[in-house]
N, C-alpha and C positions, 0 to 999 in steps of 0.2 A: 134712712140715716140711724134712726136710732138701732134698729139692726147690728149694722157692722159694728156700731159702739159697743154695744154687749158685748157680739163675738172676740173682739179684741179684748176686755176685758175679761172673759173665762179663755180663751186659748190657753194663757198659761199654768192653768190647773188644771185642762187635758193631758198636758202632759208629764204632769209633778205625780207619781206614785210613789207611796210610800215603799220604803225599804223592804226587802225579804227577809223575812225568817233566815234563809244560810247568807243574805248578805250582813246583816247584826252581826253573824257567828262569826264572818270571816273577818268583821272590824274588832270586836272582843277577844280572838284568836291575836289577831298583831298586838294590840294592846297589853293582855297576860304578856305573850312572847318581851314585849319592850320590857317588863314590868322582870319579869325575868332576870333581862338583861342588866339593868340598874342595879336590882339587889346582887348580883355578880358582881358587879363593880363596887358594890358596896359606895353607891351615892344616891345620899338622903335627896338631893337637887333634882338630880337626873329621876326620882319616884316621884318625887312629889309636883316635877312637870307635867306627870302623864295624865293630874287631876284639875281641872276646872280652877276658877280663882276661888270659889267658896265651895270648894270639894274638901268632903271629909272621909275622915275613916275612923271608922270604931270597933272598939273588940272590945268583950267580956268588962276591962277596967275604964269605959269609958269612951268619950268624943276626943282627939288625940289634934295634934299639927302634925301632916302628915313627913314634913322632914325631919323634926324631934324626935318624931316615934321611930322612925327609919334609923336612926342616926343612933338611935338607944340600942335598935335591935343589930347594929353593925357591932357599938360596942359592946355589947355582950358576946359577941364572936358568934352572930347567925353571920352565915357568907353565901348559901345556896339558897334560892326556891325552885322548889318544880310545882308547879299548878297544871292542874287540866280547864279545862269548858267541856261543862260536863250539860247544860241545859239555856237557851236562850230562848225570851220571850218577849214580844212587844208591850211596852206598857201605852202607849199609842202611837202613833204614825210615824214619829221621827224621836223615838227614847225607848231604846233597848233594856231590859235587865239580863240578868244571869248569874248562874250559879255555878262553882267549882269545888274541887277539893286540892287541898294547900298543903307542904311538907317542906317544913324550913329546919336545915342543919349548918353546925356550924361544932366548933370549939369555945370552952372558954379560956377565961388569959390562965387556967392550971391545966390544961391541955384535955379536958374531958370534954365529952361530947353533947351537945346538943342538938334534941330532938323536938320537934314540934310538928302537928299534923292536925289537919279540920276542915270545913266550909267556910267558903268566902261566898257571899254574894257582893253584886255588883249594879249599879243606876248607871248611864252612858249616855250622856248629852254632847253636841255641836258647838265646840266655841271656839271663836277665829276658824273656824270652818275644818277643825280637826277633829274628830272621835276623842272625849275626854269623858273619866271618870268623876261623875259627879258624888257617889257615894261607892264605901267600900268597907262591907263588915268580914269580920274573921272571927268566926267561932272555935276552940281547941274543939277535938274530939276527946268524950266525955274518959274517962282513968276508965282502964279495963277489970272488969268483975274479976275477983280471983275464984 
């Protein structure tokens, strides 16, 4: 009698395997594409919706409210984001982390070109059944030496 009960308890664990690195890379790549799409639409709420409820965005100036940070970037004139997913790894069985490059461009209110590039890192978790950004950091490339 004990054996069937024990088997019933362990069956769900036998068929639940952690996602592979390739699965994680596909999920992160989808989020990055959605991020770029929201950026092109200049929609801070769309960008913020890609984050968990307690998600954070961090850059050299510190931790920011996501929608406010992107509203400021769009107001400054940035309107295009290109990003790559260069590496994805597992933090644990259901938490991927990733890194890549970003390049944002646009024009300020005087018509001058805006151009910034750097490296991003992110940590992702499932919230309400969807993969979301838990933490994203963006670090600009260092100035080029003459």
